VOPAGU-2260 file (C-alpha; in pm, 1 decimal, decimal comma):
REM VOPAGU-2260
SITE   aa  ch    i         X         Y         Z
SITE  MET   A    0   -2081,7   -1206,0    2674,1
SITE  LYS   A    1   -2238,2   -1095,9    2334,7
SITE  SER   A    2   -2058,0    -762,8    2360,0
SITE  GLU   A    3   -1730,4    -914,9    2373,6
SITE  LYS   A    4   -1807,2   -1148,4    2108,9
SITE  LYS   A    5   -1891,7    -893,6    1919,9
SITE  THR   A    6   -1554,4    -714,9    1993,2
SITE  ILE   A    7   -1346,4   -1017,4    1894,4
SITE  ASN   A    8   -1529,4   -1050,6    1586,5
SITE  ARG   A    9   -1455,2    -689,2    1500,3
SITE  TRP   A   10   -1122,8    -737,6    1568,7
SITE  LEU   A   11   -1084,5   -1072,8    1351,2
SITE  SER   A   12   -1238,0    -895,1    1055,5
SITE  PHE   A   13    -971,3    -618,6    1074,1
SITE  LEU   A   14    -685,5    -886,8    1075,0
SITE  VAL   A   15    -824,2   -1092,9     819,1
SITE  ASP   A   16    -904,5    -793,7     586,8
SITE  GLY   A   17    -570,8    -690,4     625,9
SITE  ILE   A   18    -433,3   -1015,9     523,7
SITE  LEU   A   19    -640,8    -994,2     197,7
SITE  SER   A   20    -482,8    -670,7     115,8
SITE  GLY   A   21    -121,4    -773,3     173,7
SITE  LEU   A   22    -220,8   -1091,0     -64,7
SITE  MET   A   23    -370,6    -869,0    -327,1
SITE  LEU   A   24     -46,5    -655,1    -325,8
SITE  GLY   A   25     139,2    -945,8    -357,1
SITE  VAL   A   26     -55,5   -1009,6    -655,5
SITE  GLY   A   27     -13,3    -648,1    -803,6
SITE  GLY   A   28     357,4    -657,1    -721,6
SITE  MET   A   29     384,8    -966,2    -916,1
SITE  VAL   A   30     233,0    -828,1   -1205,4
SITE  SER   A   31     448,7    -545,8   -1204,8
SITE  LEU   A   32     738,1    -746,7   -1182,9
SITE  SER   A   33     648,3    -936,7   -1457,1
SITE  SER   A   34     605,3    -677,2   -1713,0
SITE  ASP   A   35     877,4    -558,3   -1930,2
SITE  ASN   A   36     687,4    -238,7   -1970,3
SITE  ARG   A   37     688,6       1,4   -1682,6
SITE  TYR   A   38     355,9     173,3   -1789,1
SITE  VAL   A   39     158,5    -144,9   -1811,5
SITE  GLY   A   40     287,5    -298,9   -1511,3
SITE  ALA   A   41     190,3      -1,6   -1314,0
SITE  PHE   A   42    -160,9       2,1   -1464,0
SITE  LEU   A   43    -192,5    -388,6   -1387,1
SITE  PHE   A   44     -47,9    -337,4   -1037,6
SITE  SER   A   45    -343,3    -112,9    -945,4
SITE  LEU   A   46    -567,4    -395,5    -950,0
SITE  GLY   A   47    -466,8    -496,8    -622,9
SITE  LEU   A   48    -592,1    -175,6    -479,5
SITE  PHE   A   49    -907,2    -189,3    -667,7
SITE  CYS   A   50    -947,4    -552,0    -521,2
SITE  ILE   A   51    -928,8    -402,2    -233,6
SITE  VAL   A   52   -1123,9     -73,7    -203,5
SITE  GLN   A   53   -1398,2    -263,6    -439,3
SITE  PHE   A   54   -1455,7    -524,1    -166,6
SITE  ARG   A   55   -1354,3    -328,9     133,5
SITE  TYR   A   56   -1057,5    -508,9     273,9
SITE  GLY   A   57    -812,5    -310,8     498,8
SITE  LEU   A   58    -496,9    -152,5     398,1
SITE  PHE   A   59    -299,2      40,3     617,9
SITE  THR   A   60    -214,3     357,6     351,0
SITE  GLY   A   61    -568,4     374,0     309,5
SITE  LYS   A   62    -683,8     379,5     605,0
SITE  VAL   A   63    -436,4     615,6     789,4
SITE  GLY   A   64    -543,8     928,3     618,0
SITE  TYR   A   65    -872,4     934,4     804,1
SITE  ILE   A   66    -706,0     934,1    1176,8
SITE  VAL   A   67    -768,0    1349,3    1129,0
SITE  ASN   A   68   -1097,2    1281,8    1152,1
SITE  ARG   A   69   -1180,8     981,5    1379,5
SITE  GLU   A   70   -1159,0     898,1    1751,3
SITE  PRO   A   71    -836,0     796,2    1905,0
SITE  ALA   A   72    -936,7     452,5    1897,3
SITE  TYR   A   73    -927,2     423,5    1546,0
SITE  ILE   A   74    -549,3     433,4    1565,7
SITE  LEU   A   75    -550,9     107,7    1717,3
SITE  GLU   A   76    -769,1     -32,2    1415,0
SITE  VAL   A   77    -518,7     115,0    1202,1
SITE  LEU   A   78    -222,5     -49,6    1366,1
SITE  ALA   A   79    -366,5    -372,4    1351,9
SITE  THR   A   80    -422,3    -330,2     972,1
SITE  LEU   A   81     -61,8    -240,8     928,3
SITE  LEU   A   82      50,9    -576,6    1094,2
SITE  ALA   A   83    -192,1    -801,3     900,0
SITE  ASN   A   84     -95,5    -632,1     546,8
SITE  GLY   A   85     236,6    -723,6     663,8
SITE  VAL   A   86     134,1   -1086,0     720,5
SITE  GLY   A   87     -54,7   -1099,3     420,7
SITE  THR   A   88     287,8   -1008,9     223,8
SITE  LEU   A   89     485,8   -1223,0     391,5
SITE  ILE   A   90     231,8   -1538,2     293,6
SITE  SER   A   91     241,4   -1414,9     -70,4
SITE  ALA   A   92     605,1   -1356,9    -107,4
SITE  LEU   A   93     685,7   -1694,2      60,1
SITE  LEU   A   94     432,4   -1872,0    -160,2
SITE  LEU   A   95     522,6   -1722,6    -465,6
SITE  ARG   A   96     926,8   -1772,7    -397,8
SITE  GLN   A   97     846,4   -2146,7    -439,4
SITE  THR   A   98     718,5   -2143,9    -793,1
SITE  ARG   A   99     855,7   -2134,8   -1116,6
SITE  PHE   A  100     850,8   -1742,2   -1172,0
SITE  PHE   A  101    1054,3   -1663,1    -912,9
SITE  THR   A  102    1374,1   -1736,4   -1125,2
SITE  ALA   A  103    1196,2   -1722,7   -1461,4
SITE  ALA   A  104    1332,6   -1453,8   -1736,4
SITE  VAL   A  105    1099,3   -1138,3   -1748,2
SITE  THR   A  106     947,6   -1150,8   -2094,0
SITE  GLY   A  107    1195,8    -942,4   -2308,8
SITE  MET   A  108    1420,9    -815,1   -2062,9
SITE  ASP   A  109    1748,6   -1019,0   -1980,4
SITE  VAL   A  110    1707,8   -1053,0   -1619,2
SITE  THR   A  111    1489,5   -1276,5   -1375,8
SITE  ILE   A  112    1232,5   -1148,3   -1177,2
SITE  GLU   A  113    1466,1   -1258,9    -889,1
SITE  GLU   A  114    1706,2   -1045,6   -1017,5
SITE  ARG   A  115    1477,4    -736,2   -1079,5
SITE  VAL   A  116    1313,3    -757,2    -728,7
SITE  THR   A  117    1657,1    -762,4    -570,9
SITE  ALA   A  118    1772,6    -463,1    -765,3
SITE  VAL   A  119    1439,6    -279,9    -664,3
SITE  VAL   A  120    1479,4    -353,5    -305,0
SITE  GLU   A  121    1838,8    -291,4    -281,4
SITE  GLY   A  122    1811,8      87,9    -441,2
SITE  LYS   A  123    1517,9     144,2    -222,1
SITE  ILE   A  124    1678,3      32,3     143,8
SITE  HIS   A  125    2011,6     200,8      81,9
SITE  ASP   A  126    1848,5     528,4     -26,7
SITE  ASN   A  127    1896,5     800,8     197,5
SITE  PRO   A  128    1701,4     834,3     485,1
SITE  LEU   A  129    1526,3    1210,8     396,9
SITE  SER   A  130    1452,6    1043,0      37,8
SITE  ILE   A  131    1296,6     758,8     173,8
SITE  PHE   A  132    1077,7     962,8     407,3
SITE  ILE   A  133     992,0    1256,6     118,1
SITE  LEU   A  134     888,6     953,8    -158,0
SITE  ALA   A  135     688,8     795,4     126,4
SITE  VAL   A  136     493,2    1104,4     224,4
SITE  PHE   A  137     406,4    1173,3    -162,6
SITE  CYS   A  138     282,1     797,0    -190,0
SITE  GLY   A  139      42,3     841,9     130,8
SITE  MET   A  140     -88,3    1151,5     -38,7
SITE  LEU   A  141    -196,6     958,6    -356,6
SITE  MET   A  142    -334,0     703,3    -164,7
SITE  PHE   A  143    -542,1     922,9      39,3
SITE  THR   A  144    -641,0    1030,0    -315,1
SITE  ALA   A  145    -746,0     708,1    -456,1
SITE  VAL   A  146    -941,6     586,6    -164,6
SITE  GLU   A  147   -1123,6     890,3     -95,5
SITE  ALA   A  148   -1201,7     970,5    -499,9
SITE  ASN   A  149   -1317,2     605,0    -469,1
SITE  ARG   A  150   -1547,6     644,0    -194,5
SITE  ALA   A  151   -1693,7    1018,7    -312,7
SITE  CYS   A  152   -1767,5     872,3    -666,3
SITE  ARG   A  153   -1900,0     564,7    -510,3
SITE  ALA   A  154   -2141,2     786,9    -325,2
SITE  LYS   A  155   -2251,6     946,5    -635,2
SITE  GLY   A  156   -2320,4     618,8    -822,4
SITE  ASN   A  157   -2016,5     730,9   -1053,6
SITE  PHE   A  158   -1817,6     360,1   -1153,8
SITE  VAL   A  159   -1610,0     513,2   -1409,6
SITE  GLY   A  160   -1503,4     775,0   -1173,6
SITE  ALA   A  161   -1461,6     540,1    -890,5
SITE  LEU   A  162   -1259,5     347,2   -1121,5
SITE  PHE   A  163   -1019,4     591,5   -1249,3
SITE  GLY   A  164    -973,5     725,0    -922,2
SITE  VAL   A  165    -819,4     413,5    -791,0
SITE  VAL   A  166    -616,2     350,8   -1094,2
SITE  MET   A  167    -436,4     675,1   -1205,8
SITE  PRO   A  168    -321,7     753,1    -832,7
SITE  VAL   A  169    -170,9     384,7    -837,4
SITE  ALA   A  170     -27,1     377,1   -1166,1
SITE  VAL   A  171     141,5     770,8   -1092,4
SITE  PHE   A  172     326,6     627,8    -739,0
SITE  ILE   A  173     439,2     336,5    -933,4
SITE  ILE   A  174     592,4     502,0   -1234,7
SITE  CYS   A  175     741,1     744,6   -1014,3
SITE  GLY   A  176     920,0     513,1    -755,9
SITE  PHE   A  177     743,9     674,0    -464,3
SITE  ASN   A  178     813,7     423,2     -97,7
SITE  HIS   A  179     459,2     221,6     -33,9
SITE  CYS   A  180     530,7      47,2     285,7
SITE  ILE   A  181     301,1    -238,3     232,5
SITE  ALA   A  182     406,7    -313,0    -134,6
SITE  ASP   A  183     766,8    -270,5     -34,4
SITE  MET   A  184     702,4    -556,4     256,7
SITE  PHE   A  185     602,4    -769,7     -16,0
SITE  TYR   A  186     909,9    -709,8    -267,4
SITE  TYR   A  187    1144,2    -705,6      36,8
SITE  PHE   A  188    1035,7   -1056,1     163,9
SITE  PHE   A  189    1006,1   -1184,3    -208,6
SITE  CYS   A  190    1368,5   -1115,6    -242,7
SITE  GLY   A  191    1445,0   -1304,1      51,8
SITE  CYS   A  192    1509,5    -983,1     323,1
SITE  PRO   A  193    1865,1    -838,9     256,0
SITE  ASP   A  194    2053,2    -638,4     480,9
SITE  VAL   A  195    1797,1    -650,7     792,4
SITE  PRO   A  196    1929,6    -311,1     995,5
SITE  ALA   A  197    1906,5    -131,2     668,3
SITE  ALA   A  198    1533,4    -252,7     592,6
SITE  LEU   A  199    1429,9    -172,4     940,7
SITE  LEU   A  200    1530,5     163,7     934,2
SITE  TYR   A  201    1374,3     199,8     575,7
SITE  PHE   A  202    1028,0      65,0     672,2
SITE  VAL   A  203    1020,5     283,8     981,2
SITE  LEU   A  204    1057,1     585,3     766,7
SITE  ALA   A  205     828,0     428,5     515,7
SITE  ILE   A  206     549,4     386,2     739,3
SITE  LEU   A  207     572,1     748,5     888,6
SITE  GLY   A  208     638,2     912,1     530,0
SITE  ASN   A  209     289,8     700,7     409,9
SITE  ALA   A  210     106,1     821,7     742,1
SITE  ALA   A  211     218,2    1166,0     703,8
SITE  GLY   A  212     149,4    1187,7     339,7
SITE  GLY   A  213    -218,4    1035,0     391,1
SITE  MET   A  214    -261,3    1251,2     683,1
SITE  LEU   A  215    -171,5    1569,6     512,0
SITE  ILE   A  216    -459,9    1630,9     272,7
SITE  PRO   A  217    -746,8    1591,8     513,5
SITE  ALA   A  218    -559,7    1794,9     763,2
SITE  MET   A  219    -537,0    2073,2     522,1
SITE  LYS   A  220    -894,9    2073,8     427,1
SITE  LYS   A  221    -992,0    2055,6     769,0
SITE  LEU   A  222    -818,8    2415,5     765,0
SITE  SER   A  223    -953,8    2549,5     460,7
SITE  ASN   A  224   -1281,4    2440,2     541,5
SITE  MET   A  225   -1288,9    2649,9     899,4
SITE  PRO   A  226   -1524,6    2921,4     874,9
SITE  LEU   A  227   -1362,5    3258,1     873,0
SITE  GLU   A  228   -1449,4    3476,9    1165,7
SITE  ASP   A  229   -1563,7    3833,1    1131,3
C-alpha cells in the first residue's frame, strides 16, 4: 500500500512539475512576443527556463537527453513530462487569450501580438519537413547544453556560471529561430490552432528533432569517453 502511494505521488509530481514548466514557457513566450527588440525578447524568454531549472520543474527538452544514460523506464517519465508540458502551455495560452494583451499592439511596432504570433506559427508549421527537423535538432542540442551546464556549475557552487549556462543557449535558440516543441505548443495554442494537419506533422518532427538533438551530445560523449583498447 505504501509502495503504491509512493508511486502515485511520484507520477503526480512529474505531471504537476511538467504543467508548471508549460506555464513558465507561456510566460517566456508572452514576454518575447511583447518585445520590439528581438535580442531583449530572447534574453527575457530565458527567464522561463531559468525558473524551471532553478525550482526543478520538469521540461521535456531538458530531460530527453538523459535517456542515453538512464534505464528504459525513464522514457515513460520523459513522455509523461511531454504530455504535462503540453497541458501547461495550453492552460497559459487559453488564459492569456482572454486578456487585453492578445489584441494589443506591440510597443514600437505596427503589429498586434495576435498578428505577430500568427505569423510566427504560420512560418513554422508550413516550413518543409527536413528544415523543421534540423532546426529542432539544433534546439535540442542547446537545451541539453543549458540544463547540463546549469547542473555542472551548481555542483561546483558557481551560481554565475549556472545562470549564464541557462541564459545563453536559450537566447541563442530564440534569436536563431530554432524549433522548440514546447514553446511552439504555446505559440500554436495562443494563436488559435490553425491548420491542424500541418501542425500535427510539425510537432511530430519538432519532438523527434528535439529528442535527437538532446541525446546527440551525451551519446557522442559516451563514445569519446570510451577507453582505447591496446
